[in-house]
PDB file of N, CA, C and O in Angstrom:
ATOM      1  N   MET A   1     130.482 146.687 120.599  1.00  0.00           N
ATOM      2  CA  MET A   1     131.417 147.668 120.133  1.00  0.00           C
ATOM      3  C   MET A   1     130.819 149.047 120.368  1.00  0.00           C
ATOM      4  O   MET A   1     129.662 149.290 120.026  1.00  0.00           O
ATOM      5  N   ILE A   2     131.591 149.938 120.945  1.00  0.00           N
ATOM      6  CA  ILE A   2     131.134 151.290 121.253  1.00  0.00           C
ATOM      7  C   ILE A   2     131.986 152.289 120.471  1.00  0.00           C
ATOM      8  O   ILE A   2     133.213 152.193 120.443  1.00  0.00           O
ATOM      9  N   PHE A   3     131.312 153.242 119.841  1.00  0.00           N
ATOM     10  CA  PHE A   3     132.003 154.276 119.080  1.00  0.00           C
ATOM     11  C   PHE A   3     131.887 155.607 119.805  1.00  0.00           C
ATOM     12  O   PHE A   3     130.873 155.889 120.444  1.00  0.00           O
ATOM     13  N   GLU A   4     132.902 156.402 119.707  1.00  0.00           N
ATOM     14  CA  GLU A   4     132.852 157.774 120.205  1.00  0.00           C
ATOM     15  C   GLU A   4     132.045 158.610 119.207  1.00  0.00           C
ATOM     16  O   GLU A   4     131.964 158.267 118.028  1.00  0.00           O
ATOM     17  N   ALA A   5     131.462 159.685 119.676  1.00  0.00           N
ATOM     18  CA  ALA A   5     130.650 160.546 118.811  1.00  0.00           C
ATOM     19  C   ALA A   5     131.454 161.059 117.622  1.00  0.00           C
ATOM     20  O   ALA A   5     130.948 161.104 116.500  1.00  0.00           O
ATOM     21  N   GLU A   6     132.695 161.443 117.863  1.00  0.00           N
ATOM     22  CA  GLU A   6     133.542 161.958 116.784  1.00  0.00           C
ATOM     23  C   GLU A   6     133.785 160.902 115.708  1.00  0.00           C
ATOM     24  O   GLU A   6     133.836 161.228 114.522  1.00  0.00           O
ATOM     25  N   GLU A   7     133.934 159.638 116.113  1.00  0.00           N
ATOM     26  CA  GLU A   7     134.136 158.548 115.151  1.00  0.00           C
ATOM     27  C   GLU A   7     132.900 158.357 114.271  1.00  0.00           C
ATOM     28  O   GLU A   7     133.010 158.167 113.060  1.00  0.00           O
ATOM     29  N   VAL A   8     131.732 158.410 114.895  1.00  0.00           N
ATOM     30  CA  VAL A   8     130.478 158.246 114.147  1.00  0.00           C
ATOM     31  C   VAL A   8     130.320 159.378 113.130  1.00  0.00           C
ATOM     32  O   VAL A   8     129.960 159.137 111.978  1.00  0.00           O
ATOM     33  N   ILE A   9     130.589 160.606 113.559  1.00  0.00           N
ATOM     34  CA  ILE A   9     130.474 161.756 112.661  1.00  0.00           C
ATOM     35  C   ILE A   9     131.446 161.628 111.496  1.00  0.00           C
ATOM     36  O   ILE A   9     131.082 161.890 110.349  1.00  0.00           O
ATOM     37  N   THR A  10     132.672 161.230 111.784  1.00  0.00           N
ATOM     38  CA  THR A  10     133.680 161.065 110.734  1.00  0.00           C
ATOM     39  C   THR A  10     133.266 159.987 109.744  1.00  0.00           C
ATOM     40  O   THR A  10     133.391 160.179 108.534  1.00  0.00           O
ATOM     41  N   LEU A  11     132.776 158.856 110.240  1.00  0.00           N
ATOM     42  CA  LEU A  11     132.344 157.769 109.357  1.00  0.00           C
ATOM     43  C   LEU A  11     131.168 158.196 108.472  1.00  0.00           C
ATOM     44  O   LEU A  11     131.166 157.937 107.268  1.00  0.00           O
ATOM     45  N   LEU A  12     130.182 158.843 109.066  1.00  0.00           N
ATOM     46  CA  LEU A  12     129.018 159.285 108.293  1.00  0.00           C
ATOM     47  C   LEU A  12     129.398 160.342 107.257  1.00  0.00           C
ATOM     48  O   LEU A  12     128.904 160.321 106.129  1.00  0.00           O
ATOM     49  N   THR A  13     130.264 161.252 107.638  1.00  0.00           N
ATOM     50  CA  THR A  13     130.714 162.286 106.708  1.00  0.00           C
ATOM     51  C   THR A  13     131.462 161.684 105.535  1.00  0.00           C
ATOM     52  O   THR A  13     131.275 162.111 104.395  1.00  0.00           O
ATOM     53  N   SER A  14     132.308 160.697 105.798  1.00  0.00           N
ATOM     54  CA  SER A  14     133.066 160.074 104.710  1.00  0.00           C
ATOM     55  C   SER A  14     132.145 159.321 103.753  1.00  0.00           C
ATOM     56  O   SER A  14     132.390 159.294 102.547  1.00  0.00           O
ATOM     57  N   VAL A  15     131.093 158.712 104.283  1.00  0.00           N
ATOM     58  CA  VAL A  15     130.125 158.017 103.427  1.00  0.00           C
ATOM     59  C   VAL A  15     129.401 159.018 102.529  1.00  0.00           C
ATOM     60  O   VAL A  15     129.212 158.761 101.340  1.00  0.00           O
ATOM     61  N   LEU A  16     128.998 160.152 103.090  1.00  0.00           N
ATOM     62  CA  LEU A  16     128.317 161.174 102.292  1.00  0.00           C
ATOM     63  C   LEU A  16     129.217 161.711 101.192  1.00  0.00           C
ATOM     64  O   LEU A  16     128.773 161.887 100.058  1.00  0.00           O
ATOM     65  N   LYS A  17     130.473 161.972 101.515  1.00  0.00           N
ATOM     66  CA  LYS A  17     131.409 162.486 100.516  1.00  0.00           C
ATOM     67  C   LYS A  17     131.636 161.459  99.418  1.00  0.00           C
ATOM     68  O   LYS A  17     131.691 161.816  98.242  1.00  0.00           O
ATOM     69  N   THR A  18     131.766 160.207  99.779  1.00  0.00           N
ATOM     70  CA  THR A  18     132.005 159.144  98.803  1.00  0.00           C
ATOM     71  C   THR A  18     130.807 158.972  97.881  1.00  0.00           C
ATOM     72  O   THR A  18     130.973 158.863  96.666  1.00  0.00           O
ATOM     73  N   SER A  19     129.595 158.947  98.446  1.00  0.00           N
ATOM     74  CA  SER A  19     128.413 158.716  97.611  1.00  0.00           C
ATOM     75  C   SER A  19     128.147 159.886  96.677  1.00  0.00           C
ATOM     76  O   SER A  19     127.751 159.670  95.531  1.00  0.00           O
ATOM     77  N   SER A  20     128.353 161.122  97.132  1.00  0.00           N
ATOM     78  CA  SER A  20     128.114 162.257  96.241  1.00  0.00           C
ATOM     79  C   SER A  20     129.174 162.338  95.162  1.00  0.00           C
ATOM     80  O   SER A  20     128.870 162.735  94.037  1.00  0.00           O
ATOM     81  N   ALA A  21     130.404 161.977  95.468  1.00  0.00           N
ATOM     82  CA  ALA A  21     131.466 161.990  94.459  1.00  0.00           C
ATOM     83  C   ALA A  21     131.212 160.929  93.398  1.00  0.00           C
ATOM     84  O   ALA A  21     131.422 161.180  92.211  1.00  0.00           O
ATOM     85  N   SER A  22     130.766 159.753  93.808  1.00  0.00           N
ATOM     86  CA  SER A  22     130.518 158.692  92.830  1.00  0.00           C
ATOM     87  C   SER A  22     129.292 159.002  91.979  1.00  0.00           C
ATOM     88  O   SER A  22     129.233 158.613  90.812  1.00  0.00           O
ATOM     89  N   ARG A  23     128.321 159.693  92.547  1.00  0.00           N
ATOM     90  CA  ARG A  23     127.113 160.027  91.802  1.00  0.00           C
ATOM     91  C   ARG A  23     127.413 161.012  90.677  1.00  0.00           C
ATOM     92  O   ARG A  23     126.898 160.867  89.569  1.00  0.00           O
ATOM     93  N   THR A  24     128.249 162.018  90.959  1.00  0.00           N
ATOM     94  CA  THR A  24     128.528 163.012  89.938  1.00  0.00           C
ATOM     95  C   THR A  24     129.460 162.488  88.861  1.00  0.00           C
ATOM     96  O   THR A  24     129.467 163.006  87.744  1.00  0.00           O
ATOM     97  N   SER A  25     130.242 161.472  89.178  1.00  0.00           N
ATOM     98  CA  SER A  25     131.165 160.968  88.171  1.00  0.00           C
ATOM     99  C   SER A  25     130.507 159.925  87.261  1.00  0.00           C
ATOM    100  O   SER A  25     131.056 159.591  86.211  1.00  0.00           O
ATOM    101  N   LEU A  26     129.355 159.415  87.649  1.00  0.00           N
ATOM    102  CA  LEU A  26     128.664 158.441  86.813  1.00  0.00           C
ATOM    103  C   LEU A  26     128.012 159.148  85.633  1.00  0.00           C
ATOM    104  O   LEU A  26     127.409 160.211  85.781  1.00  0.00           O
ATOM    105  N   SER A  27     128.142 158.547  84.478  1.00  0.00           N
ATOM    106  CA  SER A  27     127.479 159.120  83.312  1.00  0.00           C
ATOM    107  C   SER A  27     126.965 157.992  82.433  1.00  0.00           C
ATOM    108  O   SER A  27     127.484 156.876  82.447  1.00  0.00           O
ATOM    109  N   SER A  28     125.946 158.313  81.678  1.00  0.00           N
ATOM    110  CA  SER A  28     125.419 157.344  80.725  1.00  0.00           C
ATOM    111  C   SER A  28     124.936 158.100  79.496  1.00  0.00           C
ATOM    112  O   SER A  28     124.605 159.284  79.563  1.00  0.00           O
ATOM    113  N   ARG A  29     124.903 157.410  78.403  1.00  0.00           N
ATOM    114  CA  ARG A  29     124.488 158.005  77.135  1.00  0.00           C
ATOM    115  C   ARG A  29     123.343 157.163  76.575  1.00  0.00           C
ATOM    116  O   ARG A  29     123.357 155.935  76.652  1.00  0.00           O
ATOM    117  N   HIS A  30     122.356 157.851  76.013  1.00  0.00           N
ATOM    118  CA  HIS A  30     121.237 157.145  75.394  1.00  0.00           C
ATOM    119  C   HIS A  30     120.997 157.736  74.008  1.00  0.00           C
ATOM    120  O   HIS A  30     120.923 158.955  73.846  1.00  0.00           O
ATOM    121  N   GLN A  31     120.877 156.871  73.022  1.00  0.00           N
ATOM    122  CA  GLN A  31     120.559 157.322  71.668  1.00  0.00           C
ATOM    123  C   GLN A  31     119.090 157.021  71.411  1.00  0.00           C
ATOM    124  O   GLN A  31     118.681 155.861  71.369  1.00  0.00           O
ATOM    125  N   PHE A  32     118.300 158.077  71.241  1.00  0.00           N
ATOM    126  CA  PHE A  32     116.872 157.928  70.992  1.00  0.00           C
ATOM    127  C   PHE A  32     116.590 157.632  69.526  1.00  0.00           C
ATOM    128  O   PHE A  32     115.662 156.891  69.200  1.00  0.00           O
ATOM    129  N   ALA A  33     117.390 158.211  68.654  1.00  0.00           N
ATOM    130  CA  ALA A  33     117.273 158.009  67.203  1.00  0.00           C
ATOM    131  C   ALA A  33     118.593 158.451  66.594  1.00  0.00           C
ATOM    132  O   ALA A  33     119.425 159.053  67.273  1.00  0.00           O
ATOM    133  N   LEU A  34     118.785 158.153  65.318  1.00  0.00           N
ATOM    134  CA  LEU A  34     119.989 158.661  64.662  1.00  0.00           C
ATOM    135  C   LEU A  34     119.969 160.184  64.727  1.00  0.00           C
ATOM    136  O   LEU A  34     119.028 160.821  64.252  1.00  0.00           O
ATOM    137  N   GLY A  35     120.997 160.753  65.308  1.00  0.00           N
ATOM    138  CA  GLY A  35     121.070 162.205  65.422  1.00  0.00           C
ATOM    139  C   GLY A  35     120.455 162.767  66.682  1.00  0.00           C
ATOM    140  O   GLY A  35     120.414 163.987  66.843  1.00  0.00           O
ATOM    141  N   ALA A  36     119.971 161.923  67.584  1.00  0.00           N
ATOM    142  CA  ALA A  36     119.366 162.393  68.836  1.00  0.00           C
ATOM    143  C   ALA A  36     119.906 161.569  70.000  1.00  0.00           C
ATOM    144  O   ALA A  36     119.450 160.454  70.252  1.00  0.00           O
ATOM    145  N   THR A  37     120.883 162.136  70.703  1.00  0.00           N
ATOM    146  CA  THR A  37     121.469 161.447  71.853  1.00  0.00           C
ATOM    147  C   THR A  37     121.431 162.353  73.070  1.00  0.00           C
ATOM    148  O   THR A  37     121.389 163.578  72.960  1.00  0.00           O
ATOM    149  N   VAL A  38     121.449 161.716  74.234  1.00  0.00           N
ATOM    150  CA  VAL A  38     121.484 162.444  75.495  1.00  0.00           C
ATOM    151  C   VAL A  38     122.587 161.853  76.348  1.00  0.00           C
ATOM    152  O   VAL A  38     122.736 160.635  76.440  1.00  0.00           O
ATOM    153  N   LEU A  39     123.362 162.734  76.973  1.00  0.00           N
ATOM    154  CA  LEU A  39     124.382 162.338  77.932  1.00  0.00           C
ATOM    155  C   LEU A  39     123.893 162.751  79.312  1.00  0.00           C
ATOM    156  O   LEU A  39     123.646 163.932  79.556  1.00  0.00           O
ATOM    157  N   TYR A  40     123.752 161.788  80.215  1.00  0.00           N
ATOM    158  CA  TYR A  40     123.353 162.049  81.592  1.00  0.00           C
ATOM    159  C   TYR A  40     124.606 161.968  82.453  1.00  0.00           C
ATOM    160  O   TYR A  40     125.319 160.966  82.414  1.00  0.00           O
ATOM    161  N   LYS A  41     124.882 163.013  83.230  1.00  0.00           N
ATOM    162  CA  LYS A  41     126.038 163.011  84.116  1.00  0.00           C
ATOM    163  C   LYS A  41     125.659 163.761  85.389  1.00  0.00           C
ATOM    164  O   LYS A  41     125.484 164.979  85.379  1.00  0.00           O
ATOM    165  N   GLY A  42     125.536 163.014  86.482  1.00  0.00           N
ATOM    166  CA  GLY A  42     125.113 163.631  87.733  1.00  0.00           C
ATOM    167  C   GLY A  42     123.734 164.245  87.572  1.00  0.00           C
ATOM    168  O   GLY A  42     122.795 163.577  87.138  1.00  0.00           O
ATOM    169  N   ASP A  43     123.614 165.519  87.923  1.00  0.00           N
ATOM    170  CA  ASP A  43     122.343 166.227  87.803  1.00  0.00           C
ATOM    171  C   ASP A  43     122.164 166.891  86.440  1.00  0.00           C
ATOM    172  O   ASP A  43     121.161 167.566  86.205  1.00  0.00           O
ATOM    173  N   LYS A  44     123.109 166.707  85.563  1.00  0.00           N
ATOM    174  CA  LYS A  44     123.081 167.362  84.252  1.00  0.00           C
ATOM    175  C   LYS A  44     122.596 166.412  83.163  1.00  0.00           C
ATOM    176  O   LYS A  44     122.751 165.194  83.250  1.00  0.00           O
ATOM    177  N   MET A  45     122.008 167.012  82.141  1.00  0.00           N
ATOM    178  CA  MET A  45     121.542 166.267  80.969  1.00  0.00           C
ATOM    179  C   MET A  45     121.917 167.090  79.743  1.00  0.00           C
ATOM    180  O   MET A  45     121.466 168.226  79.592  1.00  0.00           O
ATOM    181  N   VAL A  46     122.739 166.519  78.867  1.00  0.00           N
ATOM    182  CA  VAL A  46     123.183 167.234  77.671  1.00  0.00           C
ATOM    183  C   VAL A  46     122.518 166.593  76.458  1.00  0.00           C
ATOM    184  O   VAL A  46     122.732 165.417  76.163  1.00  0.00           O
ATOM    185  N   LEU A  47     121.724 167.374  75.772  1.00  0.00           N
ATOM    186  CA  LEU A  47     120.982 166.913  74.602  1.00  0.00           C
ATOM    187  C   LEU A  47     121.766 167.283  73.345  1.00  0.00           C
ATOM    188  O   LEU A  47     122.163 168.435  73.172  1.00  0.00           O
ATOM    189  N   ASN A  48     121.986 166.307  72.474  1.00  0.00           N
ATOM    190  CA  ASN A  48     122.725 166.531  71.237  1.00  0.00           C
ATOM    191  C   ASN A  48     121.816 166.161  70.067  1.00  0.00           C
ATOM    192  O   ASN A  48     121.438 165.001  69.900  1.00  0.00           O
ATOM    193  N   LEU A  49     121.474 167.161  69.264  1.00  0.00           N
ATOM    194  CA  LEU A  49     120.578 166.948  68.128  1.00  0.00           C
ATOM    195  C   LEU A  49     121.279 167.336  66.835  1.00  0.00           C
ATOM    196  O   LEU A  49     121.862 168.415  66.734  1.00  0.00           O
ATOM    197  N   ASP A  50     121.220 166.461  65.859  1.00  0.00           N
ATOM    198  CA  ASP A  50     121.772 166.726  64.533  1.00  0.00           C
ATOM    199  C   ASP A  50     120.612 167.171  63.640  1.00  0.00           C
ATOM    200  O   ASP A  50     119.768 166.359  63.260  1.00  0.00           O
ATOM    201  N   ARG A  51     120.576 168.455  63.308  1.00  0.00           N
ATOM    202  CA  ARG A  51     119.453 168.997  62.531  1.00  0.00           C
ATOM    203  C   ARG A  51     119.348 168.400  61.134  1.00  0.00           C
ATOM    204  O   ARG A  51     118.294 168.483  60.503  1.00  0.00           O
ATOM    205  N   SER A  52     120.423 167.803  60.647  1.00  0.00           N
ATOM    206  CA  SER A  52     120.338 167.174  59.326  1.00  0.00           C
ATOM    207  C   SER A  52     119.657 165.806  59.395  1.00  0.00           C
ATOM    208  O   SER A  52     119.284 165.252  58.361  1.00  0.00           O
ATOM    209  N   ARG A  53     119.490 165.253  60.607  1.00  0.00           N
ATOM    210  CA  ARG A  53     118.872 163.926  60.753  1.00  0.00           C
ATOM    211  C   ARG A  53     117.525 163.950  61.474  1.00  0.00           C
ATOM    212  O   ARG A  53     116.741 163.007  61.366  1.00  0.00           O
ATOM    213  N   ILE A  54     117.264 165.015  62.198  1.00  0.00           N
ATOM    214  CA  ILE A  54     116.032 165.108  62.991  1.00  0.00           C
ATOM    215  C   ILE A  54     115.017 165.955  62.219  1.00  0.00           C
ATOM    216  O   ILE A  54     115.377 167.011  61.699  1.00  0.00           O
ATOM    217  N   PRO A  55     113.750 165.515  62.132  1.00  0.00           N
ATOM    218  CA  PRO A  55     112.729 166.305  61.436  1.00  0.00           C
ATOM    219  C   PRO A  55     112.567 167.695  62.065  1.00  0.00           C
ATOM    220  O   PRO A  55     112.631 167.853  63.284  1.00  0.00           O
ATOM    221  N   THR A  56     112.360 168.673  61.224  1.00  0.00           N
ATOM    222  CA  THR A  56     112.233 170.064  61.667  1.00  0.00           C
ATOM    223  C   THR A  56     111.156 170.228  62.732  1.00  0.00           C
ATOM    224  O   THR A  56     111.341 170.976  63.692  1.00  0.00           O
ATOM    225  N   GLU A  57     110.028 169.531  62.567  1.00  0.00           N
ATOM    226  CA  GLU A  57     108.940 169.686  63.550  1.00  0.00           C
ATOM    227  C   GLU A  57     109.354 169.192  64.938  1.00  0.00           C
ATOM    228  O   GLU A  57     108.885 169.725  65.944  1.00  0.00           O
ATOM    229  N   CYS A  58     110.214 168.193  65.006  1.00  0.00           N
ATOM    230  CA  CYS A  58     110.702 167.714  66.312  1.00  0.00           C
ATOM    231  C   CYS A  58     111.597 168.767  66.963  1.00  0.00           C
ATOM    232  O   CYS A  58     111.480 169.037  68.158  1.00  0.00           O
ATOM    233  N   ILE A  59     112.481 169.351  66.180  1.00  0.00           N
ATOM    234  CA  ILE A  59     113.350 170.415  66.684  1.00  0.00           C
ATOM    235  C   ILE A  59     112.501 171.581  67.182  1.00  0.00           C
ATOM    236  O   ILE A  59     112.770 172.135  68.248  1.00  0.00           O
ATOM    237  N   GLU A  60     111.484 171.950  66.421  1.00  0.00           N
ATOM    238  CA  GLU A  60     110.611 173.063  66.803  1.00  0.00           C
ATOM    239  C   GLU A  60     109.861 172.769  68.095  1.00  0.00           C
ATOM    240  O   GLU A  60     109.677 173.671  68.912  1.00  0.00           O
ATOM    241  N   ARG A  61     109.426 171.534  68.299  1.00  0.00           N
ATOM    242  CA  ARG A  61     108.727 171.165  69.538  1.00  0.00           C
ATOM    243  C   ARG A  61     109.663 171.260  70.736  1.00  0.00           C
ATOM    244  O   ARG A  61     109.270 171.745  71.797  1.00  0.00           O
ATOM    245  N   ILE A  62     110.896 170.798  70.570  1.00  0.00           N
ATOM    246  CA  ILE A  62     111.881 170.877  71.656  1.00  0.00           C
ATOM    247  C   ILE A  62     112.184 172.340  71.973  1.00  0.00           C
ATOM    248  O   ILE A  62     112.254 172.721  73.142  1.00  0.00           O
ATOM    249  N   GLU A  63     112.364 173.158  70.940  1.00  0.00           N
ATOM    250  CA  GLU A  63     112.610 174.587  71.147  1.00  0.00           C
ATOM    251  C   GLU A  63     111.430 175.257  71.845  1.00  0.00           C
ATOM    252  O   GLU A  63     111.631 176.137  72.684  1.00  0.00           O
ATOM    253  N   ALA A  64     110.212 174.858  71.515  1.00  0.00           N
ATOM    254  CA  ALA A  64     109.021 175.430  72.156  1.00  0.00           C
ATOM    255  C   ALA A  64     109.006 175.108  73.647  1.00  0.00           C
ATOM    256  O   ALA A  64     108.651 175.957  74.465  1.00  0.00           O
ATOM    257  N   ILE A  65     109.389 173.891  74.000  1.00  0.00           N
ATOM    258  CA  ILE A  65     109.463 173.506  75.416  1.00  0.00           C
ATOM    259  C   ILE A  65     110.498 174.364  76.136  1.00  0.00           C
ATOM    260  O   ILE A  65     110.248 174.847  77.241  1.00  0.00           O
ATOM    261  N   LEU A  66     111.658 174.553  75.513  1.00  0.00           N
ATOM    262  CA  LEU A  66     112.715 175.360  76.127  1.00  0.00           C
ATOM    263  C   LEU A  66     112.307 176.829  76.243  1.00  0.00           C
ATOM    264  O   LEU A  66     112.641 177.488  77.227  1.00  0.00           O
ATOM    265  N   LYS A  67     111.592 177.340  75.251  1.00  0.00           N
ATOM    266  CA  LYS A  67     111.115 178.726  75.312  1.00  0.00           C
ATOM    267  C   LYS A  67     110.091 178.902  76.426  1.00  0.00           C
ATOM    268  O   LYS A  67     110.073 179.937  77.092  1.00  0.00           O
ATOM    269  N   GLU A  68     109.245 177.906  76.633  1.00  0.00           N
ATOM    270  CA  GLU A  68     108.273 177.953  77.732  1.00  0.00           C
ATOM    271  C   GLU A  68     109.002 177.973  79.077  1.00  0.00           C
ATOM    272  O   GLU A  68     108.620 178.714  79.983  1.00  0.00           O
ATOM    273  N   LEU A  69     110.039 177.168  79.201  1.00  0.00           N
ATOM    274  CA  LEU A  69     110.854 177.162  80.416  1.00  0.00           C
ATOM    275  C   LEU A  69     111.501 178.526  80.633  1.00  0.00           C
ATOM    276  O   LEU A  69     111.525 179.037  81.753  1.00  0.00           O
ATOM    277  N   GLU A  70     112.019 179.106  79.567  1.00  0.00           N
ATOM    278  CA  GLU A  70     112.638 180.433  79.640  1.00  0.00           C
ATOM    279  C   GLU A  70     111.619 181.474  80.093  1.00  0.00           C
ATOM    280  O   GLU A  70     111.922 182.319  80.935  1.00  0.00           O
ATOM    281  N   LYS A  71     110.412 181.412  79.535  1.00  0.00           N
ATOM    282  CA  LYS A  71     109.357 182.366  79.880  1.00  0.00           C
ATOM    283  C   LYS A  71     108.970 182.235  81.350  1.00  0.00           C
ATOM    284  O   LYS A  71     108.817 183.240  82.044  1.00  0.00           O
ATOM    285  N   ARG A  72     108.812 181.004  81.824  1.00  0.00           N
ATOM    286  CA  ARG A  72     108.459 180.792  83.235  1.00  0.00           C
ATOM    287  C   ARG A  72     109.545 181.332  84.150  1.00  0.00           C
ATOM    288  O   ARG A  72     109.253 181.957  85.170  1.00  0.00           O
ATOM    289  N   HIS A  73     110.802 181.090  83.783  1.00  0.00           N
ATOM    290  CA  HIS A  73     111.924 181.567  84.595  1.00  0.00           C
ATOM    291  C   HIS A  73     111.949 183.093  84.617  1.00  0.00           C
ATOM    292  O   HIS A  73     112.137 183.700  85.671  1.00  0.00           O
ATOM    293  N   PHE A  74     111.758 183.711  83.450  1.00  0.00           N
ATOM    294  CA  PHE A  74     111.758 185.168  83.352  1.00  0.00           C
ATOM    295  C   PHE A  74     110.599 185.757  84.143  1.00  0.00           C
ATOM    296  O   PHE A  74     110.782 186.733  84.871  1.00  0.00           O
ATOM    297  N   ASP A  75     109.407 185.176  84.010  1.00  0.00           N
ATOM    298  CA  ASP A  75     108.234 185.668  84.734  1.00  0.00           C
ATOM    299  C   ASP A  75     108.428 185.544  86.240  1.00  0.00           C
ATOM    300  O   ASP A  75     108.055 186.448  86.988  1.00  0.00           O
ATOM    301  N   ALA A  76     109.008 184.434  86.694  1.00  0.00           N
ATOM    302  CA  ALA A  76     109.248 184.238  88.126  1.00  0.00           C
ATOM    303  C   ALA A  76     110.264 185.250  88.640  1.00  0.00           C
ATOM    304  O   ALA A  76     110.096 185.791  89.733  1.00  0.00           O
ATOM    305  N   ALA A  77     111.312 185.513  87.869  1.00  0.00           N
ATOM    306  CA  ALA A  77     112.328 186.486  88.273  1.00  0.00           C
ATOM    307  C   ALA A  77     111.731 187.888  88.313  1.00  0.00           C
ATOM    308  O   ALA A  77     112.020 188.659  89.229  1.00  0.00           O
ATOM    309  N   ARG A  78     110.902 188.224  87.332  1.00  0.00           N
ATOM    310  CA  ARG A  78     110.276 189.541  87.289  1.00  0.00           C
ATOM    311  C   ARG A  78     109.316 189.712  88.466  1.00  0.00           C
ATOM    312  O   ARG A  78     109.263 190.786  89.065  1.00  0.00           O
ATOM    313  N   PHE A  79     108.557 188.664  88.803  1.00  0.00           N
ATOM    314  CA  PHE A  79     107.634 188.707  89.928  1.00  0.00           C
ATOM    315  C   PHE A  79     108.404 188.905  91.229  1.00  0.00           C
ATOM    316  O   PHE A  79     107.991 189.687  92.086  1.00  0.00           O
ATOM    317  N   SER A  80     109.519 188.201  91.376  1.00  0.00           N
ATOM    318  CA  SER A  80     110.350 188.324  92.569  1.00  0.00           C
ATOM    319  C   SER A  80     110.904 189.739  92.693  1.00  0.00           C
ATOM    320  O   SER A  80     110.920 190.305  93.786  1.00  0.00           O
ATOM    321  N   LEU A  81     111.353 190.306  91.594  1.00  0.00           N
ATOM    322  CA  LEU A  81     111.877 191.667  91.589  1.00  0.00           C
ATOM    323  C   LEU A  81     110.776 192.649  91.952  1.00  0.00           C
ATOM    324  O   LEU A  81     111.007 193.590  92.711  1.00  0.00           O
ATOM    325  N   HIS A  82     109.582 192.439  91.417  1.00  0.00           N
ATOM    326  CA  HIS A  82     108.436 193.302  91.704  1.00  0.00           C
ATOM    327  C   HIS A  82     108.120 193.273  93.198  1.00  0.00           C
ATOM    328  O   HIS A  82     107.854 194.320  93.788  1.00  0.00           O
ATOM    329  N   LEU A  83     108.144 192.097  93.816  1.00  0.00           N
ATOM    330  CA  LEU A  83     107.868 191.988  95.248  1.00  0.00           C
ATOM    331  C   LEU A  83     108.944 192.670  96.074  1.00  0.00           C
ATOM    332  O   LEU A  83     108.633 193.280  97.097  1.00  0.00           O
ATOM    333  N   SER A  84     110.203 192.584  95.656  1.00  0.00           N
ATOM    334  CA  SER A  84     111.285 193.176  96.442  1.00  0.00           C
ATOM    335  C   SER A  84     111.190 194.700  96.471  1.00  0.00           C
ATOM    336  O   SER A  84     111.724 195.325  97.388  1.00  0.00           O
ATOM    337  N   VAL A  85     110.532 195.303  95.507  1.00  0.00           N
ATOM    338  CA  VAL A  85     110.354 196.754  95.493  1.00  0.00           C
ATOM    339  C   VAL A  85     109.462 197.181  96.649  1.00  0.00           C
ATOM    340  O   VAL A  85     109.623 198.278  97.185  1.00  0.00           O
ATOM    341  N   PHE A  86     108.525 196.325  97.036  1.00  0.00           N
ATOM    342  CA  PHE A  86     107.574 196.660  98.087  1.00  0.00           C
ATOM    343  C   PHE A  86     108.057 196.292  99.480  1.00  0.00           C
ATOM    344  O   PHE A  86     107.394 196.639 100.458  1.00  0.00           O
ATOM    345  N   THR A  87     109.170 195.612  99.608  1.00  0.00           N
ATOM    346  CA  THR A  87     109.642 195.212 100.946  1.00  0.00           C
ATOM    347  C   THR A  87     110.808 196.036 101.394  1.00  0.00           C
ATOM    348  O   THR A  87     111.324 195.830 102.493  1.00  0.00           O
TER     349      THR A  87
END
């Protein structure tokens, strides 16, 4: 069986579109503890925490991780801006 180049491109493109569409529509939920669940959907992760059920120190640790991420992002953006002044 011989395929034309256009047929091969069309088939491969349709496979890519199908696989990426199915990947983003898949979701799953995981409950780590009462009041702590995560929803995974495609490349996203939604964390749901009930402060009345989760110990304060756990919430504080999660917030510390997020603040560190924020600081790294801010520092990287500031460094990039600083470099653009010199170019």
